[in-house]
C-alpha positions in Angstrom: -18.6 76.1 2.6 -18.9 74.7 6.1 -22.1 74.9 8.2 -23.1 73.6 11.7 -26.3 71.6 12.0 -28.2 71.2 15.3 -29.4 67.6 15.5 -32.1 66.8 18.0 -32.2 63.2 19.3 -35.3 61.4 20.6 -34.3 61.8 24.3 -34.1 65.6 24.0 -30.4 65.7 23.8 -28.6 67.4 20.9 -25.3 67.0 19.1 -23.5 69.0 16.5 -22.4 67.4 13.2 -20.0 69.3 11.0 -20.9 68.9 7.4 -18.9 70.0 4.4 -21.2 71.8 2.0 -22.0 70.3 -1.3 -19.6 72.5 -3.1 -18.1 71.0 -6.3 -14.9 72.7 -5.5 -14.5 70.5 -2.5 -14.1 67.5 -4.9 -10.6 67.0 -6.1 -10.5 65.5 -9.6 -6.8 65.1 -9.5 -7.1 62.5 -6.7 -9.8 60.3 -8.3 -9.5 56.7 -7.1 -10.9 53.4 -8.3 -13.7 52.7 -5.8 -16.4 54.7 -4.0 -15.0 53.8 -0.6 -11.5 55.0 -1.5 -12.7 58.2 -3.2 -15.4 59.5 -0.8 -14.7 57.9 2.6 -12.0 57.9 5.3 -11.5 56.6 8.8 -12.5 53.0 8.0 -13.1 51.2 11.4 -14.2 47.7 12.6 -16.7 47.9 15.4 -17.1 45.6 18.4 -20.1 43.8 16.8 -18.0 42.9 13.8 -19.5 45.5 11.4 -17.5 48.2 9.8 -18.0 52.0 9.4 -16.4 54.9 7.5 -16.8 58.7 7.5 -17.9 60.5 4.4 -15.4 63.1 3.3 -18.1 65.4 1.8 -20.6 65.5 4.7 -18.8 63.8 7.6 -21.7 61.3 8.0 -20.7 57.9 9.4 -22.0 55.1 7.2 -22.1 51.6 8.6 -21.3 48.4 6.6 -23.1 45.4 8.1 -21.8 42.8 5.6 -18.9 42.4 3.3 -20.7 44.4 0.7 -19.9 48.1 0.2 -23.4 48.9 -1.2 -24.2 51.3 1.7 -21.3 53.6 0.8 -22.3 53.8 -2.9 -26.0 54.4 -2.0 -25.0 57.2 0.4 -22.9 59.0 -2.2 -25.5 58.5 -4.9 -28.3 60.0 -2.8 -26.5 62.7 -1.0 -23.7 63.7 -3.4 -25.0 62.8 -6.8 -23.2 65.6 -8.6 -19.8 64.7 -7.1 -20.4 61.0 -8.0 -21.1 61.8 -11.6 -18.0 63.9 -11.8 -16.0 61.0 -10.3 -17.5 58.5 -12.7 -16.6 60.7 -15.7 -13.1 61.0 -14.5 -12.7 57.3 -14.0 -14.0 56.6 -17.6 -11.7 59.3 -19.0 -8.7 57.9 -17.3 -9.5 54.3 -18.6 -9.7 55.7 -22.1 -6.4 57.5 -21.7 -4.8 54.3 -20.3 -5.9 52.3 -23.3 -4.3 54.8 -25.7 -1.0 54.5 -24.0 1.5 51.9 -25.2 1.9 49.3 -22.5 5.3 48.9 -20.9 7.4 45.7 -21.0 6.4 44.9 -17.4 2.8 45.5 -18.2 2.9 43.2 -21.3 5.1 40.4 -20.0 5.3 40.9 -16.2 3.2 38.9 -13.8 0.3 40.8 -12.3 0.4 40.0 -8.6 -3.3 40.7 -8.0 -4.5 38.7 -10.9 -5.6 35.1 -9.9 -5.1 32.0 -12.0 -8.2 30.7 -13.8 -9.6 27.4 -12.5 -8.2 25.5 -15.5 -4.8 27.2 -15.4 -1.9 24.6 -15.4 -0.3 26.3 -12.4 -3.6 26.3 -10.5 -4.2 22.6 -11.2 -0.6 21.7 -10.4 -0.7 23.4 -6.9 -4.1 22.0 -6.2 -2.8 18.5 -6.9 0.2 19.1 -4.6 -2.2 19.9 -1.8 -4.6 17.0 -2.4 -2.1 14.2 -3.3 1.0 15.1 -1.3 -0.4 16.9 1.8 -3.8 15.4 2.3 -3.3 11.9 0.9 0.4 11.2 1.4 1.1 13.1 4.5 -2.3 12.6 6.0 -2.8 16.2 7.0 -6.4 17.1 8.3 -8.9 18.3 5.7 -9.3 21.6 7.6 -5.8 22.6 6.7 -7.0 24.2 3.5 -9.0 26.7 5.6 -6.3 27.4 8.2 -5.0 31.0 8.1 -1.4 29.9 8.5 -1.7 27.6 5.5 -3.3 30.3 3.4 -0.5 32.7 4.3 2.1 30.1 3.3 0.4 29.4 0.0 0.2 33.1 -0.7 4.0 33.3 -0.3 4.4 30.3 -2.6 2.3 31.9 -5.3 0.2 35.0 -4.7 -1.9 34.2 -7.8 -2.9 30.8 -6.6 -6.4 30.3 -5.1 -6.6 27.6 -2.4 -9.6 25.4 -2.7 -12.0 25.4 0.2 -12.8 22.4 2.4 -16.2 22.2 0.9 -14.8 21.9 -2.6 -12.2 19.4 -1.3 -14.7 17.1 0.3 -17.5 17.3 -2.3 -15.7 17.6 -5.6 -11.9 17.1 -5.6 -11.5 14.0 -3.4 -14.5 12.1 -5.0 -13.1 12.9 -8.5 -9.6 11.8 -7.5 -11.2 8.6 -6.1 -12.9 8.0 -9.4 -9.6 8.3 -11.2 -8.0 5.7 -9.0 -11.0 3.4 -9.1 -10.9 3.4 -12.9 -7.3 2.4 -12.9 -7.8 -0.2 -10.1 -10.6 -1.8 -12.0 -8.5 -1.9 -15.2 -5.3 -3.3 -13.7 -5.9 -5.6 -10.7 -6.6 -9.0 -11.6 -13.1 -15.6 8.1 -15.5 -17.2 8.6 -19.0 -15.9 9.0 -21.8 -14.8 6.7 -21.0 -11.1 7.2 -17.4 -11.5 6.0 -18.5 -13.5 3.0 -21.1 -10.9 2.1 -18.5 -8.1 2.4 -16.1 -10.1 0.2 -18.8 -10.7 -2.4 -19.8 -7.1 -2.4 -16.2 -5.9 -2.8 -15.6 -8.3 -5.7 -18.8 -7.1 -7.4 -18.0 -3.4 -6.8 -14.7 -3.7 -8.5 -16.0 -6.0 -11.2 -13.3 -8.6 -10.8 -15.3 -11.8 -10.6 -13.5 -13.2 -13.7 -10.1 -12.0 -12.5 -10.2 -13.7 -9.1 -7.4 -16.3 -8.8 -7.1 -17.2 -5.1 -8.3 -15.8 -1.8 -5.6 -15.7 0.9 -7.3 -16.4 4.3 -6.5 -17.7 7.7 -8.3 -18.7 10.9 -9.0 -15.7 13.3 -7.9 -17.6 16.4 -4.7 -18.5 14.5 -4.1 -14.8 13.9 -4.4 -14.0 17.5 -2.1 -16.8 18.5 0.5 -16.0 15.9 0.7 -12.3 16.3 -0.6 -11.0 19.6 2.0 -12.3 22.0 4.5 -14.6 20.3 7.4 -14.1 22.7 10.6 -16.2 22.6 11.0 -18.0 26.0 13.2 -16.0 28.3 12.3 -12.7 26.6 9.4 -12.1 29.0 11.7 -10.1 31.2 12.5 -7.9 28.3 8.9 -6.7 28.0 8.2 -6.4 31.7 7.7 -2.8 32.9 10.2 -1.1 35.2 9.3 -0.8 38.9 8.8 2.9 38.6 6.5 2.6 35.6 2.7 2.3 35.9 1.5 -1.1 35.2 -1.8 -0.9 33.2 -1.6 -4.2 31.3 -4.7 -6.2 31.7 -4.4 -10.0 31.6 -5.7 -10.9 28.3 -8.1 -13.8 28.1 -6.4 -16.9 26.9 -7.4 -17.8 23.4 -8.0 -21.5 22.9 -6.0 -22.6 19.9 -8.8 -24.5 18.2 -8.1 -24.9 14.6 -11.2 -25.8 12.6 -10.4 -28.4 10.0 -11.7 -26.8 6.8 -13.7 -29.0 4.7 -12.7 -28.9 1.1 -15.5 -29.6 -1.4 -14.1 -32.2 -3.7 -10.5 -32.9 -4.7 -10.6 -31.2 -8.1 -7.7 -28.8 -8.2 -9.7 -26.4 -10.4 -12.4 -25.9 -7.7 -10.0 -24.7 -5.0 -10.0 -21.0 -4.4 -8.8 -20.5 -0.9 -5.2 -20.7 0.1 -3.8 -20.1 3.7 -1.6 -17.2 4.6 1.9 -18.5 4.4 3.3 -16.1 7.0 0.6 -16.9 9.6 1.1 -20.7 9.1 4.8 -20.2 9.5 4.2 -18.3 12.7 2.2 -21.2 14.0 5.0 -23.6 13.4 7.4 -21.2 15.2 4.9 -21.0 18.0 4.9 -24.8 18.3 8.7 -24.8 18.5 8.9 -22.0 21.1 6.7 -24.1 23.4 9.5 -26.7 23.5 12.4 -24.4 24.3 12.9 -25.2 27.9 16.7 -26.1 27.6 17.4 -22.7 26.1 15.2 -20.6 28.3 17.9 -19.6 30.8 20.4 -18.6 28.1 17.7 -16.6 26.2 16.8 -14.8 29.4 20.4 -13.6 29.7 20.3 -12.2 26.2 17.0 -10.5 26.9 18.3 -8.9 30.1 21.5 -7.7 28.3 19.4 -6.1 25.5 17.1 -4.5 28.0 20.0 -3.3 30.1 21.7 -1.7 27.1 18.5 0.3 26.5 17.8 1.3 30.1 21.3 1.9 31.5 23.0 5.1 30.3 26.5 3.9 31.5 26.3 0.6 29.7 24.9 2.2 26.6 27.9 4.6 26.6 30.3 1.7 27.0 28.8 -0.1 24.0 28.8 3.1 22.0 32.6 3.5 22.6 33.0 0.0 21.1 30.7 0.8 18.2 28.2 -1.8 19.4 24.5 -1.5 19.1 21.8 -3.9 20.2 18.4 -3.5 18.4 15.1 -3.1 20.2 13.0 -6.2 20.2 9.2 -6.0 19.4 6.8 -8.0 21.4 4.5 -8.9 18.5 7.3 -9.8 16.1 9.3 -12.9 17.2 11.8 -12.4 14.3 12.8 -9.0 15.9 13.6 -10.9 19.1 15.6 -13.4 17.0 17.4 -10.5 15.3 18.4 -9.2 18.8 19.8 -12.6 19.7 21.9 -12.7 16.5 23.3 -9.2 17.1 24.3 -10.2 20.7 26.1 -13.3 19.3 27.9 -11.1 16.7 29.7 -9.3 19.6 32.9 -10.9 20.8 32.0 -13.1 23.8 35.2 -12.1 25.6 34.6 -8.4 25.0 30.9 -8.6 26.0 31.7 -10.3 29.3 34.4 -7.7 30.0 31.9 -4.9 29.4 29.4 -6.6 31.7 32.0 -6.9 34.4 32.9 -3.2 34.1 29.3 -2.3 35.0 29.0 -4.8 37.8 26.6 -7.1 35.9 28.4 -10.4 36.3 25.0 -12.2 36.6 24.6 -11.6 32.8 27.9 -13.1 31.8 27.5 -15.7 29.0 29.1 -19.1 29.7 30.4 -21.5 27.0 27.2 -23.5 27.3 25.1 -20.4 26.9 26.9 -19.5 23.8 26.5 -22.9 22.2 22.8 -23.0 23.0 22.2 -19.5 21.6 24.1 -20.4 18.5 22.0 -23.5 18.0 18.8 -21.5 18.6 19.7 -18.8 16.2 20.7 -21.3 13.6 17.5 -23.3 13.9 15.2 -20.3 13.4 17.4 -18.4 10.9 15.6 -19.7 7.8 12.2 -19.2 9.5 13.1 -15.5 10.2 14.3 -14.9 6.6 11.2 -16.6 5.1 9.0 -14.4 7.3 10.6 -11.3 6.2 10.9 -12.1 2.5 7.4 -13.4 2.1 6.0 -10.0 3.2 7.6 -8.1 0.3 5.0 -6.2 -1.8 7.3 -5.1 -4.7 8.2 -8.6 -5.9 6.4 -11.9 -6.3 6.0 -13.7 -3.0 3.9 -16.7 -3.8 6.9 -18.3 -5.5 8.8 -18.3 -2.2 6.5 -20.8 -0.4 7.6 -24.1 -1.8 11.4 -23.4 -1.9 11.3 -22.0 1.6 9.4 -24.9 3.1 11.7 -27.5 1.4 14.8 -25.6 2.5 13.6 -25.3 6.1 12.5 -28.9 6.3 15.9 -30.4 5.2 17.8 -27.8 7.2 15.9 -28.9 10.4 16.7 -32.5 9.6 20.4 -31.6 9.5 20.2 -29.5 12.6 18.6 -32.3 14.5 21.6 -34.5 14.0 24.1 -31.7 14.7 22.5 -30.0 17.7 24.0 -30.8 21.2 21.3 -29.3 23.4 18.2 -28.4 21.2 17.6 -31.6 19.2 14.1 -31.9 20.7 13.3 -28.4 19.4 14.2 -29.5 15.9 12.0 -32.6 16.2 9.0 -30.4 17.3 9.5 -28.1 14.4 9.8 -30.9 11.9 6.5 -32.5 13.2 4.8 -29.1 13.0 5.9 -28.6 9.5 4.5 -32.0 8.5 1.2 -31.3 10.2 0.7 -27.8 8.7 2.6 -27.9 5.4 2.2 -31.7 4.9 0.2 -31.3 1.6 3.1 -29.4 0.0 5.8 -31.7 1.4 3.7 -34.6 0.1 3.5 -33.1 -3.4 7.3 -32.7 -3.2 7.5 -36.4 -2.4 9.4 -35.7 0.8 7.7 -38.6 2.7 9.5 -41.6 1.4 7.9 -43.7 4.1 4.1 -43.7 3.5 3.5 -45.3 6.8 4.3 -42.2 8.8 1.3 -41.1 10.8 0.9 -37.4 10.6 -1.8 -35.3 12.4 -3.4 -33.2 9.7 -4.0 -29.6 10.6 -6.5 -27.4 8.9 -3.9 -26.2 6.4 -2.5 -29.6 5.4 -4.6 -30.2 2.3 -4.7 -26.5 1.3 -1.0 -26.6 0.5 -1.6 -29.3 -2.1 -2.5 -26.6 -4.5 -0.7 -26.8 -7.9 -0.1 -23.1 -7.6 2.7 -23.6 -5.0 4.6 -25.8 -7.5 4.0 -23.7 -10.6 4.9 -20.4 -9.2 8.6 -21.2 -8.4 9.3 -22.4 -11.9 8.0 -19.1 -13.4 10.2 -17.1 -11.1 13.7 -16.6 -12.6 15.2 -16.8 -9.1 14.2 -20.4 -8.7 13.0 -22.3 -11.7 14.1 -25.9 -10.8 17.1 -24.8 -8.8 15.3 -25.2 -5.5 14.6 -28.9 -6.3 18.0 -29.7 -7.7 19.8 -28.1 -4.7 17.7 -30.0 -2.2 18.4 -33.3 -0.4 15.8 -35.2 -2.4 16.8 -38.4 -4.1 17.9 -37.9 -7.7 15.0 -40.0 -9.0 12.6 -37.9 -6.9 14.1 -34.7 -8.3 13.6 -35.9 -11.9 10.1 -37.1 -11.3 9.2 -33.8 -9.5 10.6 -31.6 -12.3 8.6 -33.6 -14.9 5.5 -33.2 -12.8 5.9 -29.4 -12.6 6.5 -29.2 -16.4 3.2 -31.0 -16.9 1.4 -28.7 -14.5 2.8 -25.6 -16.2 1.8 -26.9 -19.6 -1.7 -27.8 -18.4 -2.1 -24.4 -16.7 -0.9 -22.5 -19.7 -3.2 -24.4 -22.1 -6.2 -23.7 -19.8 -5.3 -20.1 -19.7 -5.0 -19.9 -23.4 -8.4 -21.5 -23.8 -7.2 -24.3 -26.1 -8.8 -27.3 -24.3 -12.3 -26.8 -25.8 -10.8 -26.0 -29.2 -8.9 -29.3 -29.0 -12.1 -31.3 -28.7 -13.5 -29.6 -31.7 -10.3 -30.0 -33.7 -10.3 -33.8 -32.9 -13.9 -34.2 -34.0 -13.3 -32.3 -37.2 -10.1 -34.3 -37.9 -11.9 -37.7 -37.5 -14.8 -36.6 -39.8 -12.3 -35.5 -42.5 -10.5 -38.8 -42.3 -13.7 -40.7 -42.7 -14.7 -38.8 -45.8 -11.2 -39.3 -47.3 -11.5 -43.0 -46.9 -14.8 -43.1 -48.7 -13.5 -41.4 -51.8 -9.8 -41.5 -52.3 -10.1 -40.6 -55.9 -11.7 -37.2 -55.1 -9.1 -36.4 -52.5 -6.3 -36.8 -55.1 -7.7 -34.1 -57.3 -6.4 -30.6 -56.9 -8.7 -28.0 -55.3 -10.1 -25.3 -57.6 -8.8 -21.9 -56.9 -10.2 -18.8 -58.6 -7.6 -16.4 -60.0 -7.8 -12.7 -59.2 -5.8 -9.5 -59.6 -3.2 -8.5 -57.0 -3.6 -11.8 -55.3 0.0 -11.7 -54.2 -0.4 -8.9 -51.7 -3.9 -7.4 -51.6 -6.2 -8.4 -48.8 -3.8 -11.0 -47.3 -5.4 -12.6 -44.2 -3.7 -12.9 -40.9 -2.4 -16.4 -40.1 -5.0 -18.7 -38.5 -4.9 -19.3 -34.8 -2.7 -22.2 -33.8 -4.3 -25.5 -33.1 -3.9 -27.2 -29.8 -1.0 -29.3 -30.9 0.9 -26.2 -32.1 0.1 -24.3 -28.9 1.2 -27.3 -26.8 4.5 -27.5 -28.7 5.1 -23.8 -28.4 4.5 -23.9 -24.6 6.8 -26.9 -24.2 9.4 -25.1 -26.2 9.1 -22.0 -23.9 9.4 -24.3 -20.8 12.6 -25.9 -22.2 14.1 -22.5 -23.1 13.2 -20.8 -19.9 14.6 -23.7 -17.9 18.0 -23.1 -19.5 18.1 -19.3 -18.9 21.2 -18.2 -17.0 19.7 -15.1 -15.5 18.3 -15.2 -12.0 16.0 -12.2 -12.1 12.6 -12.6 -10.6 11.0 -10.6 -13.5 13.0 -12.4 -16.2 9.8 -13.8 -17.8 8.3 -10.3 -18.1 11.4 -8.7 -19.6 11.4 -11.4 -22.3 7.6 -11.6 -22.8 8.0 -11.7 -26.6 10.2 -14.8 -26.2 7.8 -16.4 -23.6 4.3 -15.2 -24.5 2.4 -18.1 -23.0 4.5 -18.4 -19.9 4.3 -14.6 -19.4 0.5 -14.7 -19.4 0.5 -17.5 -16.9 3.0 -15.7 -14.7 0.9 -12.6 -14.7 -2.0 -14.6 -13.3 0.1 -16.5 -10.8 2.3 -13.7 -9.4 -0.7 -11.5 -8.6 -1.4 -13.8 -5.7 0.4 -12.7 -2.5 1.8 -15.4 -0.2 0.6 -13.6 2.9 -2.1 -11.2 4.1 0.6 -8.7 5.2 -0.4 -6.2 2.4 -3.9 -6.1 3.9 -2.5 -5.4 7.4 -0.6 -2.5 5.9 -3.9 -1.1 4.8 -5.1 -1.2 8.4 -1.9 0.7 9.4 -2.7 3.4 6.8 -6.2 3.8 8.2 -4.7 4.1 11.7 -2.4 6.9 10.6 -5.4 8.8 9.1 -7.8 8.2 12.0 -5.8 9.8 14.8 -7.2 11.0 18.1 -7.4 14.6 16.9 -9.0 13.5 13.6 -11.7 11.2 15.1 -14.6 13.0 13.4 -13.8 11.5 10.0 -16.9 9.8 8.6 -16.7 6.2 7.5 -16.9 7.1 3.8 -14.3 9.8 4.1 -11.9 7.4 5.9 -12.5 4.7 3.3 -11.9 7.2 0.5 -8.6 8.6 2.0 -7.4 5.0 2.8 -7.9 3.8 -0.8 -6.3 6.9 -2.2 -3.3 6.6 0.1 -2.7 2.9 -0.7 -3.1 3.6 -4.5 -1.2 6.8 -4.6 1.0 5.5 -7.4 -2.0 5.3 -9.7 -2.6 9.1 -9.6 
């Protein structure tokens, strides 16, 4: 039954509301649905203020929903249409009972319910969550807010409708900290410039990771040296390459000149065991290169031509097309990496000189044509710095041992420069400058290698001179299967010097392995015990000749057998000497040979594990800074210090997850 009600408002106006009478016949049991909203309401709308409303089917009353809850709809039906609601509830219960009696279909039993979400501990839920955290957030560096972005939620819903994407709150407060704890646990298990603030930070970091007893060496360098070595180390003549074009805005400020004052580090004592600091090999090598580049005046004009050719190939479309037709490419040089500029010079020299000059004539750049003198100078320059460039690149590897490269590289570079000095026609002075710089900065290592036959040579000692006397630089190459003693035997040292140096290194390896094994203290005790026993034997020889009493017992042949006693110092020393002799004769040249045969060389393998964990350079740390720079981008500048630190550590240790 339908009636019309006259509703008076407060302002005197009136409105008619059509209401369907509370007639049970108006309720259709055949169309019973699962929720109150679906069963009793229609015309669901979203209002301007964000709230929602729906019209009651039974009385046409509009019921508003102020929140995400549907409580208002249920309360309205319960109060106004209690009879219809009871009929609907009974129908729903009856239908559930009937559904339970029916045999489920194959799809119902084995099919995936699209609306049913995975549980928090479901393997699929955990797998997809790890993909988001480890691959997208940590590896790709996506912003943390991506997990709340509607587009990302839609994409993940397509990937798997049953997957629930974690919220940003959960990501920041639970998931990332727990992931960090997992990494920190593995880091603590596996991993073996001055100023009070840096010292305090270093000590705090060492204590935080609990590695006080695992610290072998600290690779450091002078801050002013870093600036001098990396900020603007430009090969003379290449200044034109980095000059901006006339039509480009010039915003480069003249940097304040950094005075190259190298503080001579005071080393407390001469005891090798007390030294902890070693210099960064790459930085020291850069300083040697910098000293040489200051004395390149004879080559400056030729180098300027190469720089202009390289820049012209990158700026001129016509010249680039000409080079492309000839399958020629000239790499781009980087201002802060001198070896990239050296690589550019080498690539230009690899081009046929006649062909290159013809191509330059075809584009009306005869001013860049290389003469015979230019080519000779460039070849000498490239040859002189070739080993420097290779050593710079190879020493920055982070997948193989780098500390073992130092001594072989310096010895090879030193003798190569001596040969170049006699063969060079134009750049002999450059070779002399580089040799002197090597002596000043790597003199300690060259001295240990007995390179200085004349002890009367006066050498200016730089801050790194004595630091390169560390035994570590001689021990590491022997433990590396690529070198062993080959770097000494193939050098220009005298035969007597080679033999003496190899024997010295064997002694150093033996001593280091014994110290690591902890046999030195046991040796003293064994010697004291041995002397006491000899004294007693001398006092009573008759007693010593009598056989010792031994009690018989059942199953003595196999029950309760004790493990062999630990080897004494003499046995350990002989075992290490045997390993040294065997390893020296190995034919394989693999860097990790000693680890692949750790059962054959147990003592040397333990020593190599300790030595090879030391990087030759601080380049791995600089890569950490690069990772932080990728994470802290302009549109992600709101990251907190702790969050940035957490993400950086996770990204750099992704392989531990």
